[in-house]
N, C-alpha and C positions, 0 to 999 in steps of 0.2 A: 684423396685418401690413398695411403700407401698399402701395398700388398706384398706378400711373399710368394714367389714361384718356386716350387720344390719338385725336382725329378726324383722320385722315390726308388726304393729297391736297392740302394747302394749300402754296402757294409761300411761301417765307420771304424776307426782305429785311432789309438793315441791316448793322450792325457788331456784332461780338462780340469780347470780350477774353478770351484764355485765362487760367485761374487759375494760381497758382503751382504748380510741379511737385510732384505727390504723392510720387513716388519719391525725389526729392531731399530733400523736407521730412523724411521719416522718417530719413534718414541724418544730416542736419544737426542735427536736434533731439537725436538721441542723442549727437552729438559735443559738445553743451554739457556733458555729464557729465565731460569731460576736464579742466575747469578750475574753480577756485572763483571765478573772476572772471565778471563779467556778459558775456553774449553776447546781442546784439540781432539778430533775424532779421525781415526784411521779406518781404512777398508770400506769407505763409503761407496756404494755401487752407483755407477753412472746410468741411472734409469730415470724415466720420465717422472714418476711420482715423487721420487726423492729430490730431483732437480727442481721441481715445482715448489716443494716445501722450502728448500733452501732459498729460492727466489722470493717466496712470500716473507720469510724471516728478514731477508735483506731489505725489502720494502718497509718492513715494520721498524727498521732502524738498527738491526743487528749488523755489526761489522763482520762480514764474512770474507775470509782470506783462503784461497786455495793454495796449500803449501806443497802439494804433490799430486800425483795422478789420482790417488784415492784418499787424500788427506786434506781436511779443512779445519780451520779454526773459527770459532764463533765468540764474539764479545758483545753481550747485550747490555751495554752501559748507557745507551742513549735511545730508549724505546719511545716511539711516537704512537701513543694510544689513539690519537685522533685518526690515524690511518685505518683503524678498525671500522670506522664509520663511513669510509669512502666506497664509492661504487666499484673501484678497482679491486678492493679487498673482497667485496661481495662476490665478484666474478671469480677471483683466484681461490678464495677460501671455499667457495661453493663447488669448485671443480675437483676438489681433492678430499677424499675421505679422511686422510691422516691429519688434516688441519684441525679436527676436533680436539686433538691433544695439546693444542696451545692454550686451551681454556684453563686447565689445572695450574700450569706455571704462572699464567697471567693473574689468576685469582690469588695465588699464594703471594706473589710479589707486589702486584699493583692493585689488588682488591676489586678488580672489575675486568670483564671481558665481553666481547661482542662476537657473534659467530653466525654466519648464514647456514642454512641447512647444507651439510657437507655432501659431496658427490661420492664417486667410487663405482665399483662394479654393480651391475644390475643383476643381483643374484637372490632377489627376494627381499622381504622386509628386514631391515637392519636397524632396530630401534636403539635409541640413545638413553633410555630410561636409567640404566645402570649408572652412567656418568652423572646425570643430573640429580638422581636421588642421593648419590654419594656426596655431591657438592652441597645439597640442601642439609644433609645431616651434619656437615661441617659448619653450617651457618650461612650458606649463600642463599640469596633470593634470586629466583628465576622468573623471567618474563619472556613469553614467546609471542611474537607478532605473526599471526597466521597469514596475514595478507602479504607481508614481505618475506615470510619464512626466515625470520632472524631471531636469534636468542640474545637476550640482554641479561647478563649475570653479574650480580654485585655481592661483595662479601667484605664489609667493613671490619669484621672481626671473626676470622676463621678460628674455630675451637675444635680440639680433638673430640672424637665420638666413637662409639662402638657401632659397627654396621655389619649386617649379614647380607652380602650381595645376592640379588635374586638370580643372577647367572654369573658364571666365572668368566666374565668378559675380559679379554686381554687388554684392549684399549681402555675399557672402563676402569679396570684395576690400575693401569698405568696413570691415567688421568687423575684418579683419586689420590694415589700415592704422591704424585707431584704436587697436588694441592696441600696434602697433609704434612709434608716435610717442614713447612714454614708456619703451620698452624700452632696455636697455643695448646699445650697439654698433650695428652696421649690419644692416638687414633688406633683402633683395633679393627682390622678388616678380615672377616671370616668368609670363606668361599672365594678367596682371592684366586685369580689365575696364577699359575706357577710355571708357565712356559719358560724355557731358557732365556728368551729375550727379555722377559720381565725380571728374571734373576740378574741379567746383565744391567738393566736399568737400576735396580736397587743397589747393586754393588757399586755402580758409578756414583749414585747419589751419596752413598756412605763415604766414598773417597772425597766427595765434595764437602763433607761435614754433617750429613744427615745421620739420624740414628734410627735405623730400620733393623728389626730382628725378625726371625722366622723366614728369612729369604730362602726361596725354593720350596716353601710349603704353602698351604692354602690358608694359613693364619699369620697375618702380618701385624706387627706392632710397631708403631711409629711415634717416637718422642719428638715433638716439634722443636726446631731450633730457630734462632733469630736470623741467620743468614747462611748462605752456602758460598763456597769458593770455587776456584777453577780446578780442572783436572785434565787428564789425557785418557782416552778410551779407544779400544779396538773392537770393532763389530765382529760377531761370529760369522762363519760361513753360512750361506743361506741354505737351510735344510730343505726348502722346497725345490731349489735347484738340484740339490743332491738326489732327492727322490725322483725328480724329472729325468735326470741323466741315467739313473738305474733303469727306469722304464724304457727310455730311449734305446739303451744298449740291448735290452731283451727283445724289444719289438723289431729291431733291425738285425738281430743275430750277430751283434758286434762285440768285440773284446775292447773294453774301455777301462781306463784307470781314472778315478775321480780323486783328485789330490786334496790334501789338507782339509778334511771334512769336519774335524773336531767330533770324532765318533761318539764320544760320551754325550754330546748334546743332541744327538739324533733320536734318542729315546727308542720307541718301538718301530720307527720307520723301517730299518733294515729287516726286521722280523716280518712285517706285513708283506714286503715284496718277496721274502722267502716263502711265505704261504702261497704265493702265486706260482711257486716253482722256480724262481730265479736264484741261481747260484751267485753268491758274492763272497769275496774274501776280504777280511779286515787285515790290512798290512800296514803296521805303524799307525799313521793317521790318515791312510788312504783306503779307498775301497776299489778292489779290482773285480770287474764283472767279466767272466770268461765268455767266449763265444758259445752259444747254445743253439742247437738246431731246433730244439723244442723245450718247453717248460710246462710242467703239469701242476694244476691247482690242487692243493691239499684238500682233504675233507676233514670234518670234525671226527673225533674218536668214535662216535656212534655211526659214522658213515653219512651223516647228513651234509647237505651242501654248505660250502664255506661261505661265511658272511663277513664282509669287510665294512665296518662302520666308523664314522668319525666320532670323536668325543673330545672334551676338554683335556688338556695335558694332565697326566702322561698318556692319554689315549692318542689315537691316530688323528693327525691334524686334518681339518676339513679341506685345507688348501691342496692336499694330495689325493683327494677322492677322485678327481677327474683323471689324474695320471694313473691311479690304480685301475680305474674302469677301462681306459683305452688299452692298457697293458694286458688286461684280461681277455681282450678280444682275440688275441693270437695265442692264448694259452690252450692247453689241453684240459678240458673239464669246464665246469660251470661255477659261477660265483654270484652271490647276491650282493650288490653294492647298495649300502644304506647311508644316504646323506641326510643326517638328522638335523643339522644346524641351519641349513639354508634351503628354502623350498623351491628355488628356481635354478639351482646349480646343475641339475641333470638334464636340462632341456636341450643341451647341445648334442645329445646322443642321436637326434634325427640326422645329423650330418654324418655320423659314423655309420648309421644304418644305410644311408645313401652310398657310402663307400663299400658296403657289403658286409658290415659287421652284423652279427646275430645278437640283438639286444631286445629285450622286452622291457619297456618303460612301464612299471607297475603303477606308479603314481609319482607326484612331484619329488618324493624322497627316496624311491627305491627303483633299482633297475637290475634285471637278471641278465647276465652276460653268458652266452654259450660260446665257449672258446672254439676257434677254428683250427687250432693246433698247427697254424702256418700252412695248412693244406690248401687254403684258398686265400691268397693275398688280398688285402684291401685294394680298391681301385681309386686312382686319382680323380678328384672332382674340384669344382670351384665352391668355396664356402666362405663364411665370414666369422671372425673371432668375436664371440659375445662378451667375454671377460678375460682377465689375465690367464687364469688357470685352465679354463676350457680352451683358450687359444693355443696354449702350449700342448695340451692333449691332442688337439687337431694337428699341430705341427709334427708331433711324434707319429701320429697316424700317417701323415703325408710322407714322412721319411721312410716308412715301411711299405708304402703302397706301390702298386704297379702304375706307371704312367706319371702324368704331370698333375699336380694339385696347385691351386691358387688359393691363398688365404687372404681375404680382404680384411680391412680394419686392423691391420697389423700393429697399429699404434697401441692397441690394447696390450699386446704382448710386450711392446717396448716399455710399458709402464712398470713391468716387473722383472724383465730379463735383459741384462746388459749386452748390447752388441751381439745378440744371439746368432744372427746369420753369419757374422765374421767368425765367431768361435766354432760354429758347426762346420763351416767350410774347412777349417784347419783339421777337422777330424775326417774329412772326406765327403761331407754332405754336398749335394748339388742344390744349393739354395741361393736365391738372389732377390733383391728388392726390385719391384717394378712400380 
């Protein structure tokens, strides 16, 4: 098992460019299954989850060509559906949460799909009902083998339908949209997710010949077409990396420039970090965070304690709740962190408490952070990364801490952050793999 060793307390400086968006990449790569023509994708991040999905599609028969450092082409003109029944696919598909999004394209184009229970972060119950209820409304039949934990989905005749999603699931919406673009008739999806990554997916599908309207809203209308063609697509910068770097600059008291962030696509993210007292400047398409000796949490207008909570877009993304929490540990003032969408995502705070943070875990969804105002630095310890986002939160804590920290299970961080140790060393961090 790999680990990171970090000697904290060092100021960072310089510029860093966010990688391509992980969550968008998983959707876009799956969408290449919708056509037999070539699809070229730029700005693909070199991270474990994305690489595993590319490998899975290659095994499925997709012709994958690496055309540049971050550019791949995909041509799905010779798909082997029998591969979906193999033990190898069960292992690979079951180890990757994003693999669930191949179902929509396979149903749309080949009328059937098989899928093991997908893996991913252990952050509480992550149900798949939204995906499958949507498929059923389009006419698919679902069978689940509880013994083998495998799904068998067939759809000899997908037809458009009206549906009100029970939750604005990003991957659920993406999966249903990809199934509906080749269904007969009109599909209307209300309470659809409207994250920038889903906007990117819909705009790419429209360039391929789909007819999707309402893009960017929670009401999507899809007119089914007979086939889709090829296209070229460029992924957005990863908003989660951008937020992580903002928190990292504040925690370490560093002046950093985050380059090419696509500011318009960040939504409320910069404002949430401003509520924690972090100064940031929007320059062109960059964000500059000046060196701050301290930062003070705002209160609400009536003087009550600030609450930061996650919510579906355009609310604050749940993937940055861990970063906001760790950043608050060194702020002046108190803040209530409310993680509404996943019940196990705050359990990593015991490690921050061991480092000296003042945190009260109220319940699985809420934690009160009493900021130390940098008067008492965190101390280095040995800990383990439980999931991608908590792992980076612990990494940020370690960079600000006195002494040496070791983060075991660093493979979790590699699932979502590209060459993070090399990129941080260029900023002056003392970090190495052991």
